[in-house]
C-alpha positions as CSV (number, residue, x, y, z in Angstrom):
1,M,1.2,5.0,0.8
2,D,1.2,7.7,3.5
3,T,0.3,6.9,7.2
4,I,0.0,8.8,10.7
5,K,1.0,7.0,14.0
6,V,-1.6,7.2,16.5
7,N,-0.9,6.4,20.2
8,T,-3.7,4.6,21.7
9,S,-4.7,4.3,24.9
10,Q,-2.1,1.5,25.9
11,H,0.6,3.6,24.4
12,V,0.8,2.0,21.7
13,D,1.7,3.3,18.2
14,I,0.0,1.9,15.2
15,D,-0.1,3.4,11.8
16,Y,-3.5,4.4,10.3
17,P,-3.4,5.0,6.3
18,V,-3.7,9.4,5.6
19,A,-7.1,9.8,3.0
20,G,-5.6,11.1,-0.2
21,L,-6.7,13.9,-2.6
22,G,-9.0,11.8,-4.2
23,E,-11.1,11.0,-1.4
24,R,-11.1,14.2,-0.1
25,I,-12.4,16.0,-3.5
26,A,-14.6,12.9,-3.8
27,A,-16.6,13.6,-0.3
28,A,-16.6,17.6,-0.9
29,L,-18.0,16.5,-4.0
30,I,-20.4,14.5,-2.5
31,D,-21.4,17.0,-0.1
32,L,-21.7,19.6,-2.7
33,G,-24.1,17.6,-4.7
34,L,-26.3,17.2,-1.7
35,F,-27.1,21.0,-1.8
36,I,-27.3,21.3,-5.8
37,G,-30.1,18.6,-5.1
38,L,-31.4,21.0,-2.5
39,Y,-31.2,24.1,-4.6
40,L,-33.1,22.4,-7.3
41,I,-35.8,21.0,-5.2
42,F,-36.2,24.6,-4.2
43,V,-36.3,25.8,-7.8
44,L,-38.5,23.4,-8.7
45,L,-41.4,23.9,-6.0
46,A,-41.2,27.4,-6.9
47,L,-41.7,26.8,-10.7
48,V,-44.4,24.7,-10.0
49,G,-45.8,27.3,-7.7
50,G,-45.7,25.0,-4.6
51,L,-43.2,26.9,-2.4
52,S,-45.1,30.2,-3.2
53,G,-48.7,28.7,-1.7
54,A,-46.9,27.3,1.1
55,I,-45.7,30.4,2.1
56,G,-48.5,32.6,1.6
57,G,-47.3,34.7,-0.6
58,S,-45.1,36.3,1.8
59,P,-41.5,37.7,0.0
60,Y,-40.6,37.6,4.1
61,I,-41.1,34.0,4.3
62,F,-38.8,33.0,1.0
63,F,-36.0,35.1,2.2
64,I,-36.0,33.5,5.5
65,L,-36.1,30.2,3.6
66,I,-32.9,31.9,1.2
67,G,-31.0,32.5,4.4
68,I,-31.9,29.2,6.0
69,Y,-30.3,27.8,2.8
70,F,-27.7,29.8,2.7
71,G,-26.8,29.6,6.0
72,A,-26.7,25.7,6.4
73,Y,-24.4,25.5,3.4
74,V,-21.6,27.8,5.1
75,F,-21.8,26.4,8.5
76,Y,-22.5,22.7,7.2
77,D,-18.7,21.0,7.2
78,L,-18.6,22.4,10.9
79,I,-21.7,21.4,12.5
80,C,-21.3,17.6,10.8
81,E,-18.0,17.4,12.2
82,I,-18.7,18.4,15.3
83,F,-21.9,16.1,15.7
84,M,-20.4,13.4,13.5
85,N,-17.5,12.5,15.2
86,G,-14.8,14.3,12.2
87,Q,-17.0,13.5,9.0
88,S,-19.9,14.9,7.2
89,I,-22.1,12.9,4.8
90,G,-19.6,13.0,2.1
91,K,-17.1,11.5,4.7
92,R,-18.4,9.3,6.2
93,L,-19.9,7.7,2.4
94,M,-16.0,8.0,1.8
95,K,-15.2,6.0,4.9
96,I,-12.4,9.2,6.0
97,K,-12.7,11.4,8.8
98,V,-11.0,14.1,10.7
99,I,-8.7,13.5,13.9
100,S,-5.9,15.8,15.6
101,L,-2.5,14.8,14.7
102,D,-2.0,13.0,18.3
103,G,-4.6,10.2,17.7
104,S,-7.3,11.6,19.5
105,Q,-10.7,12.8,18.5
106,A,-10.1,16.9,17.2
107,S,-11.9,19.3,19.8
108,I,-14.7,21.7,18.5
109,G,-11.8,24.3,18.9
110,Q,-10.0,22.1,15.8
111,Y,-13.4,21.6,13.8
112,F,-14.0,25.8,14.1
113,I,-10.4,26.5,12.9
114,R,-9.8,24.5,10.0
115,W,-14.0,25.5,9.2
116,L,-12.8,29.3,9.1
117,F,-9.4,28.3,7.1
118,R,-12.0,27.3,4.3
119,L,-11.7,30.1,3.5
120,V,-7.8,30.6,2.8
121,D,-7.8,27.1,1.4
122,F,-10.5,27.5,-1.3
123,T,-12.0,30.7,-2.0
124,L,-11.1,32.1,-5.2
125,T,-8.2,34.3,-4.4
126,A,-6.3,31.4,-2.7
127,Q,-7.4,29.0,-5.9
128,M,-5.8,25.5,-5.3
129,A,-3.7,26.2,-2.3
130,G,-5.6,24.0,0.0
131,L,-5.6,21.2,-2.8
132,I,-2.0,21.9,-3.3
133,C,-0.9,21.7,0.2
134,I,-3.1,18.5,0.5
135,A,-0.8,16.8,-2.4
136,V,2.8,17.9,-0.9
137,S,2.4,18.3,3.0
138,Q,3.7,15.1,4.7
139,N,0.4,14.1,6.5
140,K,-2.1,15.4,3.5
141,Q,-3.1,18.8,5.7
142,R,-4.5,21.6,3.9
143,I,-3.5,25.3,5.1
144,G,-6.7,24.7,7.6
145,D,-5.4,21.5,9.4
146,M,-1.9,22.6,10.0
147,V,-2.7,25.6,11.5
148,A,-5.7,23.8,13.6
149,G,-3.6,20.2,14.1
150,T,-5.5,17.7,12.7
151,T,-5.6,15.2,9.6
152,V,-7.9,13.0,7.6
153,I,-7.4,9.3,7.8
154,K,-9.4,6.3,6.5
155,T,-11.6,4.6,8.5
156,V,-12.8,1.6,6.3
157,P,-13.8,-1.4,8.7
158,H,-12.4,-4.8,8.7
159,T,-14.8,-7.1,7.3
160,N,-12.9,-10.0,6.5
161,F,-13.6,-13.0,9.3
162,N,-9.6,-13.2,9.0
163,H,-10.0,-9.6,10.6
164,I,-12.5,-10.2,13.2
165,A,-11.2,-10.1,17.0
166,F,-14.2,-12.2,18.4
167,H,-13.2,-15.7,16.9
168,P,-15.1,-18.6,18.5
169,V,-13.2,-21.4,20.3
170,E,-13.5,-24.8,20.3
171,E,-15.5,-26.1,23.6
172,E,-12.3,-28.5,24.7
173,Y,-10.2,-25.5,24.3
174,T,-7.6,-25.8,27.7
175,P,-6.3,-21.9,28.4
176,V,-2.6,-21.3,29.1
177,F,-3.5,-17.8,30.8
178,N,-5.9,-18.4,33.6
179,N,-6.5,-14.0,34.4
180,T,-6.9,-12.6,30.6
181,S,-10.8,-11.8,32.5
182,Q,-8.8,-8.4,33.5
183,L,-9.2,-7.2,29.9
184,N,-12.0,-5.9,28.3
185,D,-13.7,-5.9,24.6
186,R,-11.4,-3.3,24.0
187,D,-8.2,-4.5,25.3
188,V,-9.0,-7.4,23.1
189,E,-9.5,-5.4,19.9
190,L,-6.9,-3.3,20.3
191,I,-4.4,-6.5,20.5
192,H,-6.2,-7.8,17.8
193,E,-5.4,-4.3,15.5
194,V,-2.0,-4.0,16.3
195,I,-1.6,-7.6,15.0
196,D,-3.0,-7.1,11.8
197,T,-1.1,-4.0,11.2
198,Y,1.8,-6.2,12.0
199,Y,0.7,-8.2,8.6
200,K,0.4,-5.3,6.8
201,T,3.6,-2.9,7.6
202,F,5.7,-5.8,9.3
203,N,6.9,-3.5,11.8
204,A,7.8,-5.9,14.7
205,D,8.4,-3.2,17.3
206,L,4.1,-3.2,17.7
207,I,4.8,-6.8,18.5
208,Y,7.2,-6.9,21.1
209,A,5.5,-3.2,22.4
210,M,1.9,-4.7,22.8
211,S,3.4,-7.9,24.4
212,A,5.3,-6.2,27.0
213,K,1.9,-4.4,28.1
214,V,-0.4,-7.0,27.9
215,A,2.2,-8.9,29.9
216,S,2.9,-6.3,32.6
217,L,-1.5,-5.7,32.9
218,L,-2.0,-9.2,33.5
219,S,1.3,-10.2,35.5
220,V,2.5,-13.0,33.7
221,E,5.9,-13.7,31.9
222,R,5.9,-15.5,28.1
223,P,6.0,-19.3,28.9
224,E,9.6,-20.7,27.9
225,G,9.8,-20.8,23.6
226,M,6.5,-18.5,23.3
227,N,7.2,-15.9,20.8
228,E,5.5,-12.2,21.5
229,M,3.4,-13.0,18.5
230,T,1.8,-16.6,19.8
231,F,1.9,-15.1,23.3
232,L,-0.7,-12.4,22.0
233,K,-2.7,-14.3,19.7
234,T,-3.0,-16.9,22.9
235,V,-4.3,-14.2,25.3
236,V,-7.0,-13.4,22.8
237,K,-7.9,-16.9,22.4
238,D,-7.7,-17.7,26.2
239,Y,-10.1,-14.3,26.6
240,N,-12.6,-15.7,24.2
241,Y,-13.2,-18.4,25.4
242,Q,-13.4,-17.4,29.2
243,T,-15.7,-14.5,28.5
244,S,-17.8,-17.1,26.2
245,L,-18.0,-19.4,29.7
246,V,-19.8,-16.5,31.3
247,Q,-22.5,-15.7,29.1
């Protein structure tokens, strides 16, 4: 599976799966289907006379509605990605999103550039250029992505109970580290994400790097005989226990 490294706020690289050609096509077809549906509704209203009655027989309002429809179609991707954090309705349903290659949220300028290059990627003159680039490029980028410095990743949520960072802790549990309250929920989610990524990729460097970061942040040393993985799991468990006491 193709992945892209995302550098987190803790300076730890995590591999995220890159959205494939099929998922991106499916998202585009969903978005196209929305506009086809709106068009059919528009035609149906026109045929039954409801639309002409609503606009009072004025041709100007009719052309204004046509202009709004095509304007929405042209700017749909740009507007959605700016206001929906890198997603359109189709991308959200397919659980994929646009991000910057450095792992951060893409800027408005990057969204604009990739939208502008849709003319290069998908017009009749370019034919299949965009699809071919997605299929053969390392980060599954179309030309617009290459110029904008973006790509599209999968955002499938972790729904399995084993993937939940905040497990309940038994009442008689004794924490090993008493200062885990220095962490916050996002820190613990990131630790759990690193652990989960390790079980998928078996990249031990992630565990070593995160263990060192957490130990430095808490100003603690791993007890003798405790490996890095156990250390991270213990920190998460201690955090869950200590935060449960103040709720």
